[in-house]
N, C-alpha and C positions, 0 to 999 in steps of 0.2 A: 921040589922040596929044598934043594940046596939054596935056591934064591930066597925061600921063606926063612930058612935058618939064618942066612946072611943078613937079611933085613932085620930080624929080631935081634941078632947080635949087634948090628949097627945101632939100633934104637937103644939097646941097653948101654952101649958105649957112650952115646950122647948123654943119656941120663946120668951115668956114672961120672963122666967128666964134668958135667954141669954141676953136680953136687960138690965137686972138689973146688969150685971157684965161685966167688960171689962178686965178680967184677961189676961195678955200677958205672963205669966210665962210658959216657955216651958214645955210641958207634963202635964200642969195643966189648960188647957183652959176650958171654959164652955162646949165645945164639946168633952171633954176628953174621954168620953165613946165611941165616934165614932171611927171607924176603917177604914173609907173610905177616901182616898185622891182623891179629884176631881181636874181635870186639865181642865181648860177652854181655848180653843184656836180656831184657824181658821180651816176651812175645808181644808184638805190637797189636793189641786188641782195643783197650780203652784206658782212659785216665792218664795221669802224669807219666808213669813209667812207660806206658805203651807209646806215648808221643815221643819220649826220649829214644825209644827203640826205632821209631820211624825216622827221626832225624839222623840217628846213627846209620841206618840203612842207606840213606841218601848220601851221607858222607863217605861211606864205604864204596858206593858206586863211583863217586868222584875220584877216589884214590885209584880204583881200578882203571878208570878212563885215563888218568894221568900217566900211569904205567910204571912209575919208579918202584912201587911196591904192589904186591897183591894184598887184597884185604878181604876178610870174611866176617860177616855178622852172624853170630850164632845165638839163637834165641832159646830161652829156657823158661820153665814155669816156677822153678825154685832153685835154691842153692845146691841141693844134692845133685840135681841134673847138671848144674854148672860144673860140679866136681868131675863128673863123667866126661864132660867136654874137655876139661883140662887134661885128663889122661890121654885123650885122643890127640890133643895139641902137642903134648910132650912126645908121644909116639911118632907123630908126623915128622918131627925134627926140622921143621922149616920156619919156626916162629922167629920173627924179628922182635916182637913185643906183643903184649896183651893189654887191652883196655878193659878193665874188669868192673862192671856194674853188678855188684853182689846183690842178689835178690833177697837173701836173708843171711843170718850169721852162720848158717851151716856151710856156706861157701868158704869158710875159713880154711878147711883142709885143701881146697883147690888152690887157694893163694899160697899156702905153705908148700904145695907140690911145685908151683912155679918157682918159688924161692929155691927149693932143692935142685931144680933143673936149671937154675941160673937164667931163667927167662925173665927179662924185665917186664914189670907190669905197673900200670897206673890204676890206683883204686879210685873209683868214681862214686860219688854220692854217699853210699853206705860205707863208712870207713870202719873196717873190722880191726879191733885192737889186737895187737900181736903182729900179724903180717904187715900192718901199717908201717912198722919200723923199717921194713925192707922194700916197700914200694918205692919206685923211682919218684913218684909224686902221689900225694893224696889230694884229690881235687873234688870240690863240691861247692854248692852255694854256701854262703856264710850263715850257717844255722844259728850260731850264737847271736849274730846281728838280727836275724829274723825274730828270735825270741825277744831280744831287747827292743826291737821296733814295736812289737805287740805290747810289751810292757809299757813303753812310752805312750802309745796311742790310747790304751785303756786308762792309764793314769791321767792323760790329758782330758779324757772324757769322764773324769770324776772318780775313778777307782781309788779306794783308800783302805787302810787296814780295817778289818771287820766286815767288808763287803762280801757278797756271794759271787763266787767264780766257778764256772764249769770248765774243765779242761778235757778236750777231746784229743786224745793222744794217737799219733800215727801207729807206732809199734814200739817194741822194746829195744830198737837199735840206736845207733849213735845219732842218726838224724833227729829223732825226737828228743833224746836225752840232751843234746846240745841246744835245741830250741828251748827246752825247759831251763837249762842252765843260764842261757842268755836272758830269759825272762826274769828269773829270780835275781841274777846278778845286777840287772838294771835297777830293779826295785830297791835293792840293798845299797845302791850307790857304788857298786864295784865295777860297773861297766857303763859306758856311754853308748848312745845310739847315733850313728851317722847315716843320714839318708843320701843314697847315691844321687838321686834325682835333684834334690834341692841343695845338696852340699851342706846342709845344716847339721850340727851336732847338738844333741840334747842329753841332759842327765836328769835323774829323778829329782822331783821337786821336794821329796821327803825320803830320807833314807830309812827304809823299813828295817825292823829287826828280823833276825832269822825266825823267831817265833811267829811274828806277824805274817811273814811269807808262808810259813808252814801251815798256819791256820787258814790262809787264803786258798792254798793249793791242794790241801789234803782231803777235803770232804767229798767233792763231786768231781771225779775223774774216771776215765775209762779208756782202755786201749781199743781202738776201732779197726785196726789193721787197714787204715786208709779207706774205709768203706762208708759210704753214705748210709747204707742200710743198718750198719752197726751203730752209727750215731743216732739214727732214727729210733732204733729199738731201745737204746739206753735212755734217751730223753723221754720216750713214751712211758717208760717205767718210773722214772725218777722226777719228772718235771713237777708233779704236784708238791713234792717235798722241796724242790728247788725254789718254786714260786713262794711257798710258805716262808722259807728262810729269807728270801730276798725282800719280801714285804716287811718282815720283821726287822730287817737291816737297813731300812730307809727307802725301799722300793727300787733298788738298782740291781741289775743283773748283768754280769760280764761273762763272755764266753771266749775262752782261749782255744780256738779251733786250729789245729796244726795242718789243715789241708782244705782246699776248696771243696773237695768231695764231701767232707764231714759237715761243712757249713750247709751244703745242699741238703744233707740229711735233716737238719733242723728245719729248713724251709719246707721240705717235703712233708714233715710232720704238721707244720702250721697250715699247710695248704689242704691237708686231708681232713677227715671227719673223726679221727681217733680222739683228739682232745675235746673235752666238753666246752661249751660256750663260756662257762665261768672262768676256766683256765685261760682261754684265749683273751677274755676281757681283762683278766689280771695282767697278762703279758702286755696287752695294748696300753694299759694304764701305767705300767712300769717304764723305767729307763733301761733299755736293753741295747748293749753294744757287743758286736760279735766280729771276730777276726776270721781270716782265712789265709792260706798260703798256697801259692802256685802261679796262677795267671791264666786260668781257663777263660776263654772268650765267653762262654755261657754265663759265668759269674760277672764278668765285665758288663755283659748285656743287662744283667739284673741291676747293677749299680747305675747304668746309664738310663734305665727306665724303658729299655727296649725289649724286655723279656716277659714271658707269661707270668713269671714269679716276681716281677718288679713290684706289683701292688702288695704282695705278701711282705716283701722286705720293707716297703715303705710303711706298712701298717703296724708291723710288730718290732722293727729294729729302729732305734734312734741313731745308730751308726753301723756301717758295714764297710770293711776294708779287706784287702788281700795284699800280703807281702809278696813282692815280685820274686819269683823263683822258677825261672824258665827251664823246661826240659831241653832247650837248645844247648844247654851247658854240655850235653854229652858230645856234641860236635867239637866243642872246645877241648874236651878231654882227649879226643882223637888227635886234634891239632897239637896238643902237648906231646903226644907220642911221636908224631912226625918231627917235631922240633928236637926231641931227644935223639931220634935216630939220625937226624942230620948231623948232630955232633959238634956244631959250631957255636951254639949259644944256649947253653944249658946251665942256669944258675943254681939249680937245686941239688941238695944232697939227699941220699936215701932217707925216707921218713918225713921229709918236708911236706908241708901242706900249702895249698893255694886255694883261696876261697873267694867266690864271686860276690861282689857287693849286692845289696838289696835296697828296695825302697817301697814306700807305701803307695798303694793305688786305692783310691776311693772315688766317690762320685764327683769330686772337684777336679780330678785330673784323668779320669778313666778314658776320656775321649782321645787322649794322646797316645794310647797304647793299643796294640793288637795282641790278643791272647792266643792261646792254642786251643784247638777243639778236641773233644774226647770225653766229655762227661757222659 
């Protein structure tokens, strides 16, 4: 009993002292005595997030083998579960730092708890507003550039004010909102797009007005929660109206899909028997351009003509692309934590952001890249 009481008092003391200090100097945090790097992320089952978790597990194993730090990958299904893990991490009193891939915005309280305990954390991918100001680094792919790249590509393929656009949104978090911002800013001439692979920088050929952008983006949009099935269901219900409008607007249809999975949802619908023959014929006769984001090998195979759905894409899409957005970035986030803890070369201030560049992958260059599996 005495040992239990002592342990509880010790844990309380750690939390209390941590709350009194918000040192962000590399190597000199309130948790400096800790030697464990905690990595919070998704359960590695399928899709982009799962593959990020798989890469993180591999990186954690490398850290443990090297031996300077102990590392733990802790998987969850949602942000609330991550908050519970944070409480355990604080109680353990051994954290050197936390790499935090928030699964939804409810993880905000967990990040706030880390701030209160003076445990340094890197916010990865989903950047939650509020705690982001105290993160030692906010790291993700450049979602603004991703959106700008899609705006550039759709415009290059003829999209103009008055055309019909379908927007398949990931969720209501910062990843999707930043992609939307980048898309709109490019069209309005407020942002250029630089392709990492080609090195070329492009700007809009026509600066759209805010009203023109609003008219383009407001009619057909849905939050799919990164799900192929949700995209399928939305398009199944609304495609007749979408086709009607697109035919009236010159026969061009553009799809701003924020994830490879949701692009697969459209292809799954076209492959099945739900759409009647007349709708499929209309789509085949129209000009249809669709984006994706991620880098799934399964979608790369479609572009390369090596997949079962390649004939579907060739039949109905006049253009298909995916913005490169690799889940391997999660290992880079862990590398940033190691760099921070090393304490010798840390150029960032709390709240700073670092964003990985992106580029367009389509059938002209897909053979140069290897994607991740997990669809």
